[in-house]
C-alpha positions as CSV (number, residue, x, y, z in Angstrom):
1,M,176.6,119.3,189.7
2,N,179.4,116.9,188.9
3,I,180.5,115.6,185.5
4,K,179.1,112.0,186.2
5,H,175.7,113.5,186.8
6,I,175.8,115.7,183.7
7,I,176.8,112.7,181.5
8,S,174.1,110.5,183.0
9,E,171.5,113.3,182.4
10,E,172.6,113.5,178.7
11,I,172.4,109.8,178.2
12,E,169.0,109.7,179.8
13,N,167.9,112.6,177.5
14,L,169.1,110.8,174.4
15,Y,167.4,107.6,175.5
16,L,164.1,109.4,176.1
17,H,164.3,111.1,172.7
18,D,164.9,107.7,171.0
19,K,161.9,106.2,172.8
20,F,159.9,109.3,171.9
21,K,160.6,108.8,168.2
22,E,159.8,105.1,168.5
23,I,156.5,105.7,170.1
24,T,155.6,108.5,167.7
25,N,156.3,106.4,164.7
26,K,154.0,103.6,165.9
27,N,150.9,105.7,165.5
28,D,149.3,103.9,168.5
29,Y,146.1,105.3,170.1
30,I,147.4,106.3,173.5
31,N,146.8,108.9,176.2
32,C,149.2,110.8,178.5
33,H,149.4,108.0,181.1
34,S,150.1,105.1,178.7
35,F,152.6,107.3,176.9
36,A,154.5,108.0,180.2
37,Q,154.4,104.3,181.1
38,R,155.9,103.4,177.7
39,I,158.6,106.1,177.6
40,L,159.7,105.4,181.2
41,N,159.0,101.7,181.1
42,F,157.0,101.3,184.3
43,D,153.8,99.5,185.1
44,D,152.6,101.3,188.3
45,K,153.6,104.8,189.3
46,K,153.1,103.7,193.0
47,K,156.3,101.7,192.6
48,L,158.3,104.8,191.8
49,P,159.7,107.1,194.5
50,K,157.4,110.1,195.0
51,L,159.4,113.3,195.6
52,N,158.5,115.8,198.3
53,F,158.3,119.0,196.1
54,N,156.1,120.3,193.4
55,I,156.7,122.7,190.5
56,L,154.7,125.9,190.6
57,L,154.4,128.9,188.4
58,T,154.8,132.1,190.4
59,K,155.1,135.8,189.4
60,N,158.9,135.4,189.8
61,G,159.1,132.4,187.4
62,I,159.0,128.6,187.9
63,K,159.5,127.5,191.4
64,N,161.6,124.3,192.0
65,V,162.4,123.6,188.4
66,E,166.1,123.3,189.2
67,K,165.2,120.1,191.3
68,L,163.9,118.3,188.3
69,Q,165.9,115.6,186.5
70,C,165.5,114.2,183.0
71,G,163.0,111.4,183.1
72,D,161.0,112.7,186.1
73,L,157.3,111.8,185.8
74,L,155.1,114.9,186.4
75,E,151.5,114.5,187.5
76,F,149.2,117.5,187.0
77,N,145.7,118.2,188.4
78,N,145.6,115.2,190.7
79,I,146.2,112.5,188.1
80,S,144.3,114.0,185.2
81,H,147.5,114.6,183.2
82,Y,151.1,113.2,183.0
83,A,154.2,114.4,181.3
84,V,157.9,113.5,181.4
85,Y,160.6,116.1,182.0
86,V,163.4,116.1,179.5
87,N,165.6,119.1,180.5
88,D,165.9,122.6,179.3
89,G,162.4,123.4,180.6
90,N,160.6,121.0,178.3
91,V,158.4,117.9,178.8
92,M,157.2,115.1,176.6
93,E,153.5,114.5,176.6
94,V,150.4,113.4,174.8
95,E,147.8,116.1,175.0
96,G,144.8,113.7,174.9
97,W,143.5,110.4,173.7
98,G,144.7,109.7,170.2
99,K,146.9,112.8,169.9
100,K,150.5,112.6,168.8
101,P,153.2,112.7,171.4
102,R,154.9,116.1,171.5
103,I,157.6,118.1,173.2
104,E,156.2,121.1,174.9
105,P,157.6,123.8,177.2
106,L,156.9,123.0,180.8
107,I,155.6,126.5,181.4
108,N,152.7,125.8,179.0
109,L,151.5,122.9,181.2
110,L,152.0,124.9,184.3
111,N,149.8,127.6,182.9
112,D,147.1,125.0,181.9
113,Y,147.2,123.0,185.1
114,E,148.5,125.6,187.7
115,G,151.4,123.4,188.8
116,T,152.2,119.8,189.5
117,T,150.4,117.7,192.1
118,S,153.1,115.0,192.3
119,I,156.5,114.1,190.9
120,Y,158.0,110.7,190.7
121,R,161.5,109.7,189.9
122,K,162.6,106.5,188.2
123,I,165.9,105.4,189.8
């Protein structure tokens, strides 16, 4: 990984954390999908490039997590749940309608949903 990539990842991480605070402070009634749309600023995930790998929890750890980038949109259980990857093995998500946004270890969602079904990357 080169220095330009590391710096751009850190800038993206800071931007996402600022957006997270902004959305959390609004106290809006949102779900995981509308949260992901707001934090990543997209209107239709079909316009985002879909990546050709998934994240799986195996007995040896998390498979393919090294391929994730800050800001990747993770889809779980065939569109029943969305989260945004923010580095260091964590995701931003809203657990359900009306719940507060939170930062959660990716491994917890992988345990709940048995892996991702799609991953999208905002370029």
